[in-house]
N, CA, C and O atoms as a MOPAC input file, in Angstrom:
PM7 MOZYME 1SCF
protein

 N      0.84800 1    -1.18600 1     0.00000 1
 C      0.00000 1     0.00000 1     0.00000 1
 C      0.89300 1     1.25000 1     0.00000 1
 O      2.00200 1     1.24300 1     0.53500 1
 N      0.38700 1     2.29200 1    -0.60100 1
 C      1.12100 1     3.55300 1    -0.67500 1
 C      0.76000 1     4.46300 1     0.49300 1
 O     -0.35500 1     4.41700 1     1.01200 1
 N      1.70300 1     5.27700 1     0.89000 1
 C      1.49100 1     6.28900 1     1.91100 1
 C      0.34200 1     7.18200 1     1.45900 1
 O      0.37000 1     7.71700 1     0.35100 1
 N     -0.67200 1     7.34700 1     2.31500 1
 C     -1.84400 1     8.13400 1     1.92400 1
 C     -2.37900 1     8.94000 1     3.09600 1
 O     -2.15700 1     8.60400 1     4.26000 1
 N     -3.09000 1    10.01200 1     2.76000 1
 C     -3.72400 1    10.89900 1     3.73500 1
 C     -5.17500 1    11.10600 1     3.31000 1
 O     -5.47900 1    11.19100 1     2.12000 1
 N     -6.06100 1    11.18500 1     4.29300 1
 C     -7.47900 1    11.41400 1     4.00700 1
 C     -8.11000 1    12.13900 1     5.18200 1
 O     -7.47000 1    12.40300 1     6.20000 1
 N     -9.38100 1    12.45000 1     5.00800 1
 C    -10.15500 1    13.06000 1     6.08600 1
 C    -11.57100 1    12.51000 1     6.03600 1
 O    -12.16600 1    12.41300 1     4.96200 1
 N    -12.11600 1    12.14700 1     7.20700 1
 C    -13.52000 1    11.74100 1     7.20900 1
 C    -14.44600 1    12.92600 1     6.95400 1
 O    -15.64100 1    12.73100 1     6.72900 1
 N    -13.92100 1    14.14800 1     6.98500 1
 C    -14.73200 1    15.35500 1     6.80700 1
 C    -15.03700 1    15.66100 1     5.34300 1
 O    -16.07600 1    16.24800 1     5.04100 1
 N    -14.14200 1    15.26800 1     4.42400 1
 C    -14.35100 1    15.56000 1     2.99900 1
 C    -13.50100 1    14.61700 1     2.15800 1
 O    -12.46900 1    14.12000 1     2.61100 1
 N    -13.94500 1    14.37800 1     0.93600 1
 C    -13.20000 1    13.51000 1     0.02200 1
 C    -12.18400 1    14.34700 1    -0.74600 1
 O    -12.37600 1    15.54700 1    -0.93900 1
 N    -11.11900 1    13.71700 1    -1.17600 1
 C    -10.10700 1    14.42600 1    -1.94400 1
 C    -10.72600 1    15.02500 1    -3.20200 1
 O    -11.39000 1    14.33100 1    -3.97200 1
 N    -10.50400 1    16.30000 1    -3.39900 1
 C    -11.08500 1    17.01900 1    -4.52800 1
 C    -12.46600 1    17.56500 1    -4.25500 1
 O    -13.01400 1    18.30600 1    -5.07000 1
 N    -13.04700 1    17.20300 1    -3.09900 1
 C    -14.39600 1    17.64100 1    -2.75700 1
 C    -14.40600 1    18.93400 1    -1.95500 1
 O    -13.37100 1    19.55400 1    -1.71000 1
 N    -15.60500 1    19.31300 1    -1.56000 1
 C    -15.78700 1    20.55000 1    -0.80300 1
 C    -15.48200 1    20.35300 1     0.68000 1
 O    -15.87800 1    19.35500 1     1.28200 1
 N    -14.77700 1    21.31600 1     1.25000 1
 C    -14.50500 1    21.31600 1     2.68300 1
 C    -15.74500 1    21.87200 1     3.38200 1
 O    -16.18200 1    22.97600 1     3.05700 1
 N    -16.32000 1    21.13600 1     4.33200 1
 C    -17.52800 1    21.61100 1     5.01400 1
 C    -17.29300 1    22.93600 1     5.75000 1
 O    -16.20400 1    23.19600 1     6.26200 1
 N    -18.31700 1    23.74500 1     5.78900 1
 C    -18.28900 1    25.08900 1     6.36200 1
 C    -17.73000 1    25.12400 1     7.78900 1
 O    -17.05500 1    26.08800 1     8.15000 1
 N    -17.99000 1    24.10700 1     8.60200 1
 C    -17.54100 1    24.13300 1     9.99800 1
 C    -16.02200 1    24.21600 1    10.12500 1
 O    -15.51000 1    24.59800 1    11.17800 1
 N    -15.29200 1    23.86000 1     9.05800 1
 C    -13.83400 1    23.88100 1     9.07900 1
 C    -13.26000 1    25.15000 1     8.44400 1
 O    -12.06400 1    25.22200 1     8.16300 1
 N    -14.12500 1    26.15600 1     8.21700 1
 C    -13.73400 1    27.39100 1     7.53100 1
 C    -14.03400 1    28.61500 1     8.39300 1
 O    -14.60600 1    28.50900 1     9.47800 1
 N    -13.63400 1    29.77400 1     7.88400 1
 C    -13.89200 1    31.03200 1     8.59500 1
 C    -15.38200 1    31.36600 1     8.64100 1
 O    -15.79800 1    32.20800 1     9.43800 1
 N    -16.17800 1    30.73100 1     7.81300 1
 C    -17.61800 1    30.97000 1     7.82400 1
 C    -18.35000 1    30.02100 1     8.75700 1
 O    -19.57400 1    30.07500 1     8.87800 1
 N    -17.60300 1    29.16000 1     9.41000 1
 C    -18.16800 1    28.21600 1    10.37200 1
 C    -17.44100 1    28.33400 1    11.69700 1
 O    -17.20400 1    29.43600 1    12.19200 1
 N    -17.08700 1    27.18700 1    12.27000 1
 C    -16.42800 1    27.15800 1    13.57700 1
 C    -14.90800 1    27.26600 1    13.48800 1
 O    -14.23000 1    27.35400 1    14.51200 1
 N    -14.37100 1    27.26100 1    12.26400 1
 C    -12.93300 1    27.35700 1    12.03700 1
 C    -12.16200 1    26.25200 1    12.76500 1
 O    -11.06600 1    26.47600 1    13.27800 1
 N    -12.75900 1    25.05300 1    12.79700 1
 C    -12.11100 1    23.88400 1    13.40000 1
 C    -11.20400 1    23.22500 1    12.38000 1
 O    -11.50300 1    23.21700 1    11.18600 1
 N    -10.11100 1    22.68000 1    12.84400 1
 C     -9.27800 1    21.89200 1    11.94600 1
 C    -10.00400 1    20.57400 1    11.65800 1
 O    -10.61500 1    19.99300 1    12.55500 1
 N     -9.93700 1    20.09800 1    10.40200 1
 C    -10.58300 1    18.82100 1    10.08700 1
 C     -9.76600 1    17.64500 1    10.62400 1
 O     -8.56200 1    17.76000 1    10.85300 1
 N    -10.43700 1    16.52600 1    10.81800 1
 C     -9.76000 1    15.29900 1    11.22300 1
 C     -8.90900 1    14.83600 1    10.04100 1
 O     -9.41500 1    14.68300 1     8.92900 1
 N     -7.63800 1    14.61700 1    10.28200 1
 C     -6.70000 1    14.16300 1     9.25900 1
 C     -6.19300 1    12.77700 1     9.66500 1
 O     -5.77500 1    12.56400 1    10.80300 1
 N     -6.23700 1    11.85100 1     8.72300 1
 C     -5.85800 1    10.45800 1     8.97800 1
 C     -4.84600 1    10.02800 1     7.91900 1
 O     -4.95200 1    10.43200 1     6.76100 1
 N     -3.85700 1     9.20500 1     8.31300 1
 C     -2.92400 1     8.69000 1     7.32100 1
 C     -2.64500 1     7.21300 1     7.55700 1
 O     -2.83900 1     6.67300 1     8.64600 1
 N     -2.17600 1     6.58400 1     6.47100 1
 C     -1.91600 1     5.14800 1     6.45800 1
 C     -0.62100 1     4.85200 1     5.71800 1
 O     -0.19400 1     5.59800 1     4.83700 1
 N     -0.01300 1     3.74000 1     6.10500 1
 C      1.12600 1     3.16700 1     5.38000 1
 C      2.30200 1     4.12400 1     5.22400 1
 O      2.80200 1     4.34200 1     4.12000 1
 N      2.73500 1     4.68900 1     6.34700 1
 C      3.91900 1     5.55100 1     6.32100 1
 C      5.12000 1     4.74800 1     5.83800 1
 O      5.19400 1     3.54300 1     6.07900 1
 N      6.04700 1     5.39100 1     5.17100 1
 C      7.23400 1     4.68800 1     4.68500 1
 C      8.04600 1     4.07700 1     5.83000 1
 O      8.05700 1     4.59900 1     6.94500 1
 N      8.71100 1     2.98800 1     5.54300 1
 C      9.59600 1     2.35000 1     6.53200 1
 C     10.64800 1     3.35800 1     6.97200 1
 O     11.17100 1     4.11700 1     6.15600 1
 N     10.95200 1     3.36400 1     8.25300 1
 C     11.95900 1     4.26900 1     8.78800 1
 C     11.42400 1     5.61800 1     9.22600 1
 O     12.19100 1     6.47700 1     9.66100 1
 N     10.09700 1     5.81700 1     9.11500 1
 C      9.51200 1     7.09800 1     9.53000 1
 C      9.67900 1     7.28800 1    11.02900 1
 O      9.36900 1     6.39300 1    11.81600 1
 N     10.17000 1     8.45900 1    11.41800 1
 C     10.35300 1     8.78000 1    12.82900 1
 C      9.49500 1     9.95300 1    13.27200 1
 O      9.27800 1    10.13800 1    14.47000 1
 N      8.99200 1    10.76800 1    12.30500 1
 C      8.07000 1    11.85900 1    12.62600 1
 C      7.38300 1    12.32300 1    11.35500 1
 O      7.73700 1    11.92200 1    10.24600 1
 N      6.37900 1    13.18800 1    11.55100 1
 C      5.60500 1    13.73900 1    10.43400 1
 C      5.53200 1    15.25000 1    10.53800 1
 O      5.64700 1    15.82600 1    11.62000 1
 N      5.33500 1    15.88900 1     9.37100 1
 C      5.05100 1    17.31600 1     9.28000 1
 C      3.82800 1    17.46800 1     8.39200 1
 O      3.77400 1    16.89800 1     7.30200 1
 N      2.83900 1    18.24000 1     8.85500 1
 C      1.65400 1    18.54500 1     8.05600 1
 C      1.66500 1    20.02700 1     7.72000 1
 O      1.80100 1    20.87000 1     8.60700 1
 N      1.52300 1    20.34300 1     6.43900 1
 C      1.41000 1    21.72900 1     5.99700 1
 C      0.16900 1    21.82100 1     5.12100 1
 O      0.01400 1    21.06300 1     4.16400 1
 N     -0.71900 1    22.76500 1     5.46000 1
 C     -1.93200 1    23.00500 1     4.67100 1
 C     -1.84400 1    24.41400 1     4.10300 1
 O     -1.58800 1    25.37500 1     4.82800 1
 N     -2.06200 1    24.52200 1     2.78700 1
 C     -1.97400 1    25.84400 1     2.17500 1
 C     -2.95300 1    26.02000 1     1.02400 1
 O     -3.57100 1    25.06800 1     0.54800 1
 N     -3.07100 1    27.27300 1     0.59500 1
 C     -3.95500 1    27.68800 1    -0.49600 1
 C     -3.09800 1    28.33800 1    -1.57500 1
 O     -2.68000 1    29.48600 1    -1.41900 1
 N     -2.82500 1    27.61500 1    -2.68200 1
 C     -2.01000 1    28.19600 1    -3.74300 1
 C     -2.77400 1    29.20600 1    -4.60200 1
 O     -2.17900 1    29.87400 1    -5.44700 1
 N     -4.08100 1    29.31900 1    -4.39300 1
 C     -4.90800 1    30.21400 1    -5.19900 1
 C     -5.11200 1    31.58200 1    -4.55400 1
 O     -5.85400 1    32.40900 1    -5.08300 1
 N     -4.46800 1    31.82700 1    -3.42900 1
 C     -4.61500 1    33.10700 1    -2.72900 1
 C     -4.12500 1    34.24700 1    -3.62600 1
 O     -3.18100 1    34.06400 1    -4.39500 1
 N     -4.75600 1    35.41700 1    -3.53400 1
 C     -4.42200 1    36.53700 1    -4.42500 1
 C     -2.95500 1    36.97800 1    -4.37500 1
 O     -2.41000 1    37.40000 1    -5.39400 1
 N     -2.32000 1    36.88900 1    -3.22900 1
 C     -0.93100 1    37.35500 1    -3.09100 1
 C      0.06800 1    36.20200 1    -3.09600 1
 O      1.19700 1    36.36600 1    -2.63400 1
 N     -0.32200 1    35.05400 1    -3.60500 1
 C      0.55500 1    33.88600 1    -3.61800 1
 C      0.12100 1    32.89000 1    -2.55500 1
 O     -0.82800 1    33.14000 1    -1.81100 1
 N      0.80500 1    31.78100 1    -2.48500 1
 C      0.42500 1    30.69600 1    -1.58000 1
 C      0.29400 1    31.18700 1    -0.14000 1
 O      1.18500 1    31.84300 1     0.40000 1
 N     -0.85000 1    30.84600 1     0.46500 1
 C     -1.16100 1    31.22800 1     1.84600 1
 C     -1.13500 1    29.96600 1     2.69800 1
 O     -1.86300 1    29.01200 1     2.42400 1
 N     -0.29900 1    29.96000 1     3.72800 1
 C     -0.19200 1    28.82100 1     4.63100 1
 C     -1.25900 1    28.92700 1     5.71100 1
 O     -1.33100 1    29.92500 1     6.42800 1
 N     -2.08900 1    27.88500 1     5.82300 1
 C     -3.18400 1    27.87200 1     6.79700 1
 C     -2.86500 1    27.09800 1     8.06400 1
 O     -3.42900 1    27.37500 1     9.12300 1
 N     -1.95600 1    26.11900 1     7.96100 1
 C     -1.72800 1    25.25000 1     9.11400 1
 C     -0.39000 1    24.55700 1     8.96700 1
 O     -0.05800 1    24.04300 1     7.89900 1
 N      0.37500 1    24.54700 1    10.04500 1
 C      1.63400 1    23.82000 1    10.08100 1
 C      1.71300 1    23.07900 1    11.41500 1
 O      1.58300 1    23.68100 1    12.48100 1
 N      1.92800 1    21.76800 1    11.33900 1
 C      2.12200 1    20.94300 1    12.52700 1
 C      3.37800 1    20.11200 1    12.27000 1
 O      3.49500 1    19.46600 1    11.22800 1
 N      4.31100 1    20.12600 1    13.21100 1
 C      5.56000 1    19.38000 1    13.01700 1
 C      5.91500 1    18.59800 1    14.27600 1
 O      5.29800 1    18.76500 1    15.32800 1
 N      6.91400 1    17.74800 1    14.14300 1
 C      7.33900 1    16.85200 1    15.22600 1
 C      6.19700 1    15.95900 1    15.71200 1
 O      6.09900 1    15.65700 1    16.90100 1
 N      5.33600 1    15.53900 1    14.78400 1
 C      4.28300 1    14.57600 1    15.10700 1
 C      4.96300 1    13.20900 1    15.20000 1
 O      5.57500 1    12.76400 1    14.23000 1
 N      4.86700 1    12.53800 1    16.34500 1
 C      5.55700 1    11.25400 1    16.51500 1
 C      5.10800 1    10.19200 1    15.49600 1
 O      3.96000 1    10.18000 1    15.05100 1
 N      6.02600 1     9.32300 1    15.15200 1
 C      5.77900 1     8.29000 1    14.14200 1
 C      4.67800 1     7.31400 1    14.52700 1
 O      4.09800 1     6.67600 1    13.64900 1
 N      4.37300 1     7.18000 1    15.81800 1
 C      3.32400 1     6.23900 1    16.21800 1
 C      1.91700 1     6.82100 1    16.07100 1
 O      0.94100 1     6.12400 1    16.34600 1
 N      1.79100 1     8.07200 1    15.64800 1
 C      0.47700 1     8.67100 1    15.40900 1
 C      0.01400 1     8.37900 1    13.98400 1
 O      0.82100 1     8.30900 1    13.05700 1
 N     -1.28600 1     8.21300 1    13.82800 1
 C     -1.86100 1     7.99200 1    12.50300 1
 C     -2.98500 1     8.97600 1    12.20500 1
 O     -3.69800 1     8.82900 1    11.21300 1
 N     -3.14100 1     9.98500 1    13.07100 1
 C     -4.15000 1    10.99900 1    12.80100 1
 C     -3.94100 1    12.23400 1    13.66500 1
 O     -3.20300 1    12.22300 1    14.65000 1
 N     -4.62400 1    13.29800 1    13.25500 1
 C     -4.76800 1    14.51100 1    14.05300 1
 C     -6.27300 1    14.72300 1    14.16200 1
 O     -6.91800 1    15.02400 1    13.15700 1
 N     -6.85200 1    14.57600 1    15.35400 1
 C     -8.29700 1    14.70700 1    15.51300 1
 C     -8.81100 1    16.10900 1    15.17100 1
 O     -8.07900 1    17.09000 1    15.29800 1
 N    -10.04100 1    16.19600 1    14.74700 1
 C    -10.67000 1    17.47000 1    14.42200 1
 C    -10.68000 1    18.39000 1    15.62900 1
 O    -11.00200 1    17.98000 1    16.74400 1
 N    -10.32000 1    19.64100 1    15.38300 1
 C    -10.37800 1    20.64100 1    16.43300 1
 C     -9.33600 1    20.47700 1    17.51100 1
 O     -9.35100 1    21.20600 1    18.50300 1
 N     -8.42200 1    19.52500 1    17.33600 1
 C     -7.43400 1    19.29100 1    18.38800 1
 C     -6.37700 1    20.37500 1    18.37100 1
 O     -6.08100 1    20.96600 1    17.33200 1
 N     -5.83100 1    20.61700 1    19.51300 1
 C     -4.69300 1    21.51300 1    19.59000 1
 C     -3.51000 1    20.74000 1    19.05000 1
 O     -3.27500 1    19.60000 1    19.45000 1
 N     -2.77500 1    21.33900 1    18.16200 1
 C     -1.66100 1    20.63100 1    17.52800 1
 C     -0.64000 1    20.15400 1    18.54400 1
 O     -0.00200 1    19.12200 1    18.33400 1
 N     -0.46800 1    20.88500 1    19.64600 1
 C      0.54200 1    20.46000 1    20.60800 1
 C      0.13800 1    19.18700 1    21.34200 1
 O      0.92300 1    18.64000 1    22.11800 1
 N     -1.07400 1    18.71600 1    21.10300 1
 C     -1.48800 1    17.42800 1    21.65900 1
 C     -0.87000 1    16.28400 1    20.85100 1
 O     -0.74700 1    15.16600 1    21.35200 1
 N     -0.48200 1    16.56100 1    19.60100 1
 C      0.09100 1    15.52700 1    18.73100 1
 C      1.42100 1    15.94500 1    18.11700 1
 O      2.05800 1    15.14000 1    17.43700 1
 N      1.84000 1    17.13700 1    18.33100 1
 C      3.07800 1    17.66700 1    17.76000 1
 C      3.21300 1    19.11800 1    18.17200 1
 O      2.66100 1    19.53400 1    19.19100 1
 N      3.94000 1    19.88300 1    17.39200 1
 C      4.10600 1    21.30600 1    17.66700 1
 C      3.49200 1    22.11500 1    16.53700 1
 O      3.54800 1    21.70700 1    15.37700 1
 N      2.90900 1    23.25400 1    16.86600 1
 C      2.29500 1    24.13400 1    15.87200 1
 C      3.29300 1    25.15900 1    15.36800 1
 O      4.05000 1    25.75100 1    16.13700 1
 N      3.27500 1    25.35200 1    14.06600 1
 C      4.05600 1    26.41900 1    13.45300 1
 C      3.16000 1    27.61300 1    13.17000 1
 O      1.96800 1    27.59100 1    13.47600 1
 N      3.73500 1    28.64900 1    12.58800 1
 C      2.99700 1    29.86900 1    12.25600 1
 C      2.35900 1    29.75300 1    10.87700 1
 O      2.94400 1    29.21200 1     9.93900 1
 N      1.13200 1    30.28400 1    10.78600 1
 C      0.46900 1    30.35100 1     9.48600 1
 C      0.81500 1    31.68900 1     8.82700 1
 O      1.58600 1    32.47000 1     9.38400 1
 N      0.25700 1    31.95300 1     7.66200 1
 C      0.58200 1    33.18300 1     6.93200 1
 C      0.01700 1    34.43800 1     7.58300 1
 O      0.38300 1    35.54800 1     7.19600 1
 N     -0.87000 1    34.28300 1     8.56400 1
 C     -1.35100 1    35.43100 1     9.33400 1
 C     -0.46800 1    35.68700 1    10.55100 1
 O     -0.79900 1    36.49700 1    11.41700 1
 N      0.66800 1    34.97700 1    10.60300 1
 C      1.63200 1    35.08800 1    11.69700 1
 C      1.05300 1    34.65200 1    13.03500 1
 O      1.47600 1    35.12200 1    14.09100 1
 N      0.07200 1    33.74200 1    12.97400 1
 C     -0.52300 1    33.18000 1    14.18200 1
 C     -0.17200 1    31.70800 1    14.25500 1
 O      0.02200 1    31.05000 1    13.23300 1
 N     -0.09100 1    31.19900 1    15.47300 1
 C      0.21500 1    29.79300 1    15.68400 1
 C     -1.07700 1    28.99900 1    15.66800 1
 O     -2.03100 1    29.35200 1    16.36100 1
 N     -1.12000 1    27.91600 1    14.87500 1
 C     -2.28400 1    27.05200 1    14.83500 1
 C     -3.02600 1    27.10200 1    13.51100 1
 O     -2.55100 1    27.66200 1    12.52300 1
 N     -4.18900 1    26.50600 1    13.52400 1
 C     -5.01700 1    26.34000 1    12.32600 1
 C     -5.79100 1    27.61100 1    11.99400 1
 O     -6.32600 1    28.28000 1    12.87800 1
 N     -5.83900 1    27.92600 1    10.71300 1
 C     -6.67800 1    29.00100 1    10.19200 1
 C     -7.41200 1    28.41300 1     9.00300 1
 O     -6.79500 1    28.07200 1     7.99400 1
 N     -8.72300 1    28.29100 1     9.11700 1
 C     -9.50900 1    27.62400 1     8.08700 1
 C     -9.58600 1    28.38100 1     6.77900 1
 O     -9.24300 1    29.56100 1     6.71400 1
 N    -10.03900 1    27.69900 1     5.73000 1
 C    -10.23000 1    28.33000 1     4.43400 1
 C    -11.09500 1    29.57700 1     4.54500 1
 O    -12.09400 1    29.59800 1     5.26500 1
 N    -10.68800 1    30.62600 1     3.81100 1
 C    -11.40400 1    31.89800 1     3.88500 1
 C    -11.07400 1    32.72400 1     2.65000 1
 O    -10.55200 1    33.83200 1     2.77200 1
 N    -11.37200 1    32.19900 1     1.45500 1
 C    -11.00300 1    32.93900 1     0.25500 1
 C    -11.78700 1    34.25100 1     0.15200 1
 O    -12.93500 1    34.31700 1     0.59300 1
 N    -11.18200 1    35.29400 1    -0.42300 1
 C    -11.90100 1    36.56100 1    -0.56800 1
 C    -13.09800 1    36.42800 1    -1.51400 1
 O    -14.10900 1    37.11200 1    -1.35200 1
 N    -12.96800 1    35.53900 1    -2.50300 1
 C    -14.06700 1    35.26800 1    -3.43800 1
 C    -13.70100 1    34.04700 1    -4.26300 1
 O    -12.53700 1    33.65200 1    -4.33300 1
 N    -14.70900 1    33.45700 1    -4.88300 1
 C    -14.46800 1    32.32500 1    -5.76600 1
 C    -14.12400 1    31.04000 1    -5.03500 1
 O    -14.23400 1    30.94500 1    -3.81200 1
 N    -13.70600 1    30.05600 1    -5.81500 1
 C    -13.33400 1    28.74900 1    -5.29200 1
 C    -11.81500 1    28.64900 1    -5.20400 1
 O    -11.10200 1    28.95700 1    -6.15900 1
 N    -11.33700 1    28.21700 1    -4.05300 1
 C     -9.90900 1    28.00500 1    -3.85800 1
 C     -9.65900 1    26.54500 1    -3.50600 1
 O    -10.53500 1    25.85600 1    -2.98200 1
 N     -8.44100 1    26.08700 1    -3.80400 1
 C     -8.00700 1    24.73400 1    -3.46000 1
 C     -7.14500 1    24.80400 1    -2.19900 1
 O     -6.35000 1    25.72700 1    -2.02200 1
 N     -7.31900 1    23.81900 1    -1.33800 1
 C     -6.55900 1    23.74600 1    -0.09100 1
 C     -5.86300 1    22.39000 1    -0.05100 1
 O     -6.51100 1    21.34300 1    -0.04600 1
 N     -4.53300 1    22.42800 1    -0.02200 1
 C     -3.73400 1    21.21600 1    -0.03600 1
 C     -3.22300 1    20.91600 1     1.36800 1
 O     -2.63700 1    21.77600 1     2.02600 1
 N     -3.45000 1    19.69500 1     1.81400 1
 C     -2.93800 1    19.19200 1     3.08500 1
 C     -1.85400 1    18.18800 1     2.71000 1
 O     -2.15500 1    17.11700 1     2.18400 1
 N     -0.59200 1    18.52800 1     2.97900 1
 C      0.52400 1    17.65800 1     2.61700 1
 C      1.18900 1    17.14300 1     3.88300 1
 O      1.60900 1    17.91200 1     4.74800 1
 N      1.27200 1    15.83600 1     3.96600 1
 C      1.89600 1    15.19400 1     5.11600 1
 C      3.21900 1    14.59200 1     4.66000 1
 O      3.25700 1    13.76000 1     3.75300 1
 N      4.30200 1    15.02500 1     5.30100 1
 C      5.63500 1    14.50400 1     4.98900 1
 C      6.07400 1    13.56000 1     6.09400 1
 O      5.96800 1    13.87700 1     7.27800 1
 N      6.56300 1    12.40500 1     5.69600 1
 C      7.15400 1    11.43200 1     6.62700 1
 C      8.65300 1    11.68300 1     6.63900 1
 O      9.29100 1    11.73600 1     5.58800 1
 N      9.21300 1    11.83900 1     7.83900 1
 C     10.63300 1    12.16700 1     7.97100 1
 C     11.41300 1    11.04300 1     8.64200 1
 O     10.85600 1    10.23500 1     9.38500 1
 N     12.70800 1    11.00900 1     8.36500 1
 C     13.58000 1     9.98800 1     8.96600 1
 C     14.23000 1    10.47700 1    10.26700 1
 O     15.13400 1     9.82600 1    10.79000 1
 N     13.77600 1    11.61400 1    10.78400 1
 C     14.26800 1    12.14600 1    12.05700 1
 C     13.09000 1    12.35900 1    12.99700 1
 O     11.97500 1    12.62800 1    12.55100 1
 N     13.33500 1    12.23800 1    14.28900 1
 C     12.26200 1    12.33400 1    15.28000 1
 C     11.86000 1    13.74400 1    15.63100 1
 O     10.73600 1    13.97000 1    16.07900 1
 N     12.75400 1    14.70300 1    15.43800 1
 C     12.43900 1    16.09700 1    15.74600 1
 C     13.21200 1    17.00500 1    14.80700 1
 O     14.30100 1    16.66700 1    14.34200 1
 N     12.62700 1    18.16400 1    14.53700 1
 C     13.30800 1    19.16000 1    13.71200 1
 C     14.19800 1    20.06300 1    14.55800 1
 O     14.99500 1    20.83200 1    14.02200 1
 N     14.06100 1    19.97000 1    15.88400 1
 C     14.87200 1    20.79700 1    16.75800 1
 C     14.40700 1    22.23700 1    16.83000 1
 O     15.17100 1    23.12500 1    17.20800 1
 N     13.14200 1    22.47200 1    16.46400 1
 C     12.56700 1    23.81700 1    16.49500 1
 C     11.55000 1    23.92000 1    17.62700 1
 O     11.11800 1    22.90500 1    18.17200 1
 N     11.17600 1    25.12400 1    17.97400 1
 C     10.17300 1    25.33500 1    19.01400 1
 C      8.83100 1    25.67200 1    18.37800 1
 O      8.76700 1    26.06200 1    17.21200 1
 N      7.76700 1    25.51900 1    19.14800 1
 C      6.42300 1    25.88700 1    18.68400 1
 C      6.45200 1    27.32900 1    18.19100 1
 O      7.12300 1    28.18700 1    18.76400 1
 N      5.71700 1    27.57200 1    17.12700 1
 C      5.68000 1    28.91300 1    16.54700 1
 C      6.70400 1    29.13200 1    15.45500 1
 O      6.82200 1    30.23800 1    14.92800 1
 N      7.44900 1    28.08800 1    15.10600 1
 C      8.44200 1    28.20300 1    14.03600 1
 C      7.74800 1    28.53800 1    12.71600 1
 O      6.58800 1    28.18500 1    12.50800 1
 N      8.46100 1    29.21200 1    11.84300 1
 C      7.91500 1    29.57200 1    10.54200 1
 C      7.92100 1    28.36500 1     9.60300 1
 O      8.67800 1    27.41400 1     9.79900 1
 N      7.07200 1    28.42100 1     8.58900 1
 C      7.05500 1    27.36500 1     7.57700 1
 C      8.43000 1    27.24900 1     6.92000 1
 O      8.90800 1    26.14500 1     6.65900 1
 N      9.05600 1    28.38400 1     6.65600 1
 C     10.35900 1    28.38700 1     6.00000 1
 C     11.39800 1    27.64900 1     6.84700 1
 O     12.17000 1    26.84600 1     6.32400 1
 N     11.41700 1    27.92200 1     8.15200 1
 C     12.37800 1    27.24700 1     9.04000 1
 C     12.09700 1    25.75000 1     9.09000 1
 O     13.02300 1    24.94000 1     9.08800 1
 N     10.82800 1    25.38800 1     9.13400 1
 C     10.43000 1    23.97600 1     9.17800 1
 C     10.86400 1    23.27100 1     7.89800 1
 O     11.44200 1    22.18600 1     7.95100 1
 N     10.58600 1    23.88600 1     6.74600 1
 C     10.97300 1    23.27100 1     5.47300 1
 C     12.49700 1    23.16600 1     5.34000 1
 O     13.00000 1    22.20300 1     4.76100 1
 N     13.22500 1    24.13900 1     5.86500 1
 C     14.68800 1    24.08000 1     5.82300 1
 C     15.20300 1    22.89100 1     6.63400 1
 O     16.10200 1    22.17700 1     6.19100 1
 N     14.63000 1    22.67900 1     7.82700 1
 C     15.07300 1    21.57200 1     8.68000 1
 C     14.63200 1    20.21100 1     8.13200 1
 O     15.27700 1    19.19600 1     8.39500 1
 N     13.53500 1    20.19200 1     7.37100 1
 C     13.05000 1    18.94700 1     6.75800 1
 C     13.93700 1    18.49400 1     5.59500 1
 O     14.01200 1    17.30500 1     5.28500 1
 N     14.59500 1    19.44300 1     4.96600 1
 C     15.36600 1    19.17300 1     3.76600 1
 C     16.34100 1    18.01300 1     3.97500 1
 O     17.12700 1    18.00100 1     4.92300 1
 N     16.26700 1    17.04100 1     3.06800 1
 C     17.13000 1    15.87400 1     3.12600 1
 C     16.63300 1    14.76400 1     4.03600 1
 O     17.28500 1    13.72900 1     4.17100 1
 N     15.46800 1    14.97800 1     4.66900 1
 C     14.94000 1    13.99200 1     5.61400 1
 C     13.56800 1    13.42900 1     5.21700 1
 O     12.99000 1    12.64000 1     5.96400 1
 N     13.04900 1    13.82000 1     4.06400 1
 C     11.70600 1    13.40900 1     3.65000 1
 C     11.74800 1    12.02500 1     3.00000 1
 O     12.42900 1    11.80900 1     1.99800 1
 N     11.00000 1    11.09200 1     3.60100 1
 C     10.90500 1     9.72800 1     3.07200 1
 C      9.74100 1     9.57000 1     2.10900 1
 O      9.76800 1     8.70900 1     1.22900 1
 N      8.71700 1    10.40100 1     2.27400 1
 C      7.53900 1    10.33200 1     1.42400 1
 C      6.58500 1    11.45600 1     1.75800 1
 O      6.61800 1    12.01200 1     2.85600 1
 N      5.72100 1    11.79200 1     0.78600 1
 C      4.73000 1    12.84900 1     0.96000 1
 C      3.38300 1    12.32800 1     0.47900 1
 O      3.27800 1    11.74000 1    -0.59800 1
 N      2.35200 1    12.55300 1     1.29300 1
 C      0.97600 1    12.21100 1     0.92200 1
 C      0.18400 1    13.50600 1     0.86700 1
 O      0.44200 1    14.43100 1     1.63700 1
 N     -0.78100 1    13.57200 1    -0.04600 1
 C     -1.49400 1    14.83300 1    -0.26700 1
 C     -3.00300 1    14.63500 1    -0.33700 1
 O     -3.49600 1    13.66400 1    -0.91200 1
 N     -3.71600 1    15.57100 1     0.25700 1
 C     -5.18400 1    15.63700 1     0.22700 1
 C     -5.55200 1    17.04100 1    -0.18900 1
 O     -5.01000 1    18.00700 1     0.34700 1
 N     -6.47600 1    17.17500 1    -1.14900 1
 C     -6.90500 1    18.49200 1    -1.58500 1
 C     -8.40500 1    18.63000 1    -1.41900 1
 O     -9.16800 1    17.74500 1    -1.80600 1
 N     -8.82200 1    19.75100 1    -0.83600 1
 C    -10.23700 1    20.07600 1    -0.71900 1
 C    -10.47000 1    21.46400 1    -1.27400 1
 O     -9.53500 1    22.24500 1    -1.45500 1
 N    -11.74100 1    21.76200 1    -1.54500 1
 C    -12.10200 1    23.07300 1    -2.12000 1
 C    -13.07500 1    23.79900 1    -1.19500 1
 O    -13.83300 1    23.19000 1    -0.44000 1
 N    -13.02200 1    25.11600 1    -1.28600 1
 C    -14.01700 1    25.92500 1    -0.55700 1
 C    -14.37000 1    27.12100 1    -1.43100 1
 O    -13.49700 1    27.76200 1    -2.01600 1
 N    -15.66400 1    27.40800 1    -1.50600 1
 C    -16.17100 1    28.50900 1    -2.32700 1
 C    -16.83100 1    29.54600 1    -1.44100 1
 O    -17.56800 1    29.22200 1    -0.51000 1
 N    -16.54700 1    30.80600 1    -1.75600 1
 C    -17.15300 1    31.90300 1    -0.99900 1
 C    -17.71300 1    32.92200 1    -1.94900 1
 O    -18.26900 1    33.93000 1    -1.51500 1

């Protein structure tokens, strides 16, 4: 089986329910993964919107998720399963889809790493996280959802 990511909240390519957006409760969706590559010691989840008017907007970053985890529950605080990084609004934690208009795509990418920690503290930037991940990625799984406003 291949490394995969899914959500019971929406199907890949489908609509993200309102409760997980700025027009609802702004809860993070339940994220589930299967069949991590051999040698995985931790995970990093990055969710972003490449359709944002000013370029890719990062909505959620969770890192140092231990290898024995297979999900991040809906609405959970990321520090319950890993550490939270900063989103593009310079806030720590999840920020749901909130396009100014039209339909946007939201990509949830889970990277399996061969190291147990990135050596960063909560609130680290996406750039710092990606720099520390470099050379340690064993595999990447992707889930895409859409939201229209």
